[in-house]
Every structure is written in C-alpha cells, then in structure tokens.
C-alpha positions, 0 to 999 in steps of 0.5 A: 836722832831716834825714829819713832819707830825706835822710840815706840819700841823703847815705850813698848819695852817698859810695858808689861809683857801684857795686860797693857794696850797701849794707845799711841797717841797721833793726834797733831802728827801727821800721817807720816809719822803714823804710817811708821809706827803702823810700820813698825807694827802699831795698830791701835792710835788716839786723836782728839779732834774729829775733823783730824781723825776724818781725814788721817782715816781716809789716809791710812790702813784701814785695819788700824783702830782708832781711839777718840781721846778729845772732847766730843760736841754733840753735832760732830758724834755722827761723824766718827760713829760707822768706824771708831774703835772706841770713845774714851771721853763721855764725859756725860750722860748727854753725849752718851744719848747721841752716841746711841742715837748715832750708833742706831741709825746705822746699827753698830754697837759703840764701845765708849769709855766714861770719863772721870774727872778726878785732877785737880784742874778745873779744864778737865772734863767729865763725870765726878766718880760720885755723879759715875757711880750714881749714873751706873746705878740707875743706867738703864741697857735697854735704852742703850742697847748700841752702846757698850761700857767698856770701862772709865777714863780719867788724867790725873793733874799735871804736876811733879807732885807724884804723892798727889798723881798717885792719890788720884789714880788710886781714886780711879782704880778704887772706883773701877774695882767698885763698878765691876764688883759692885752695880756691873758685877758679872758684866765681864766687858767692862774691861778697861781703865784709861789712864797714863800718859807719857809723863806718868804712865809708869805709875798709872800701871802702877795704880791698876790702869791698863791702857795707856795713851802716850803721845810725845814719848812716841811721836815728839812733840805736837806740830800744832 
C-alpha cells in the first residue's frame, strides 16, 4: 500500500518542472496525513470547511500555507482572515465585501480568487464569465484596500466527456487572458488561474492552469 508521501511525489512527477502550484487538498483527512505530506517537504494545503481549517491550523506547523477552497459563508470569514494564504472561492460581491471588512479590522491584506462558474452543474457557485468581467470593469481598488485579487478559480463539469472538460477549461483560460490583457492590464499580482483536480488536472494544465487542487490522488478517499 502506498503512503501519502509516495502518492504526493507521484503527482509532483507529473507536473511541469516550474510554473504550476500544487495545492494538496486535505479536507476530511486527519492532521496526521497532512503532517506526512509536510514531512515530505510540501507546504501548501487546501481546506473547504472553516471549522476544520481552524482545528488543523492550531494542530499543525505554522509555516503551512493554508488555502480555503470551499463555499464561504459571510459569518465565517472573520475566523480565517487572520492566517489564510489564499481564498479560492470568492463567489459574490457580498463575500468580497465581508473579506475586506474583516481584513481591515485586523489591518491585513488577504489574497483572493474570484470563482467563475462554467460547469454544467447547478450545485457549483460563482460568477458567470460575463458577471466576472463586468464586476472587474466596475472594480474600485480603493474600496477593497485589504483585498488583493490574484486571479480566478473554476471547476469543470464532473463528466467523462473530455471535450466538454477541455471546452470549459478553455473558457476560463480565455477569460483570464482577456482580464490580464484588458481591464487588469499591468496588474502584476493578478497572476493565478486555479483549475484542475484529481480527475482532470492534466487537461487543466494543458489548457493553461498554473494552480491545481489535488486531494484524492494524494490522500486517498475522504474520511467523511
């Protein structure tokens, strides 16, 4: 039976030598599994529940870079803004406003990604590509002095149709490029396209992703 460290290294071996950040999605897995990956040299982990993230933050080494990747409720924002490295799932203006409010309270700038919905599943959250473009066209940086927009995040449909997956990732990449070349031209920190999970990350990278979120392939099936 392979270990977490072995599976982690196997995934890393499939990634480009540079340019793609691996977020090891540790949600629903015990701190001991994260520590095994940590001891193998990995530092970037993703969680999707605020309470679970809080517990693991207290249990594990403080040089871990925690990413929040799940749906975030406004009343939970204040618990993670003191230490989270990147919030992937900013799916509404309301959430971004709350992150700004809570980050201002502690005088910290929080890195965020706008979540864009391109999948064919209604359970997914996020801005449509058009809504995302409109929001950033109207974006006033002075109103969000404690938020740093780093890029966009999206998920493809959970399907075996490789062409559909490729098409949805291509939509995200096109939006990312249009934003960087247009309304955010010259914004050097808008540099992250987070897309791709265990079942589709290689296609995501082929379509231009520079951040992948991989859980099951590293940690095994989740312990709900």
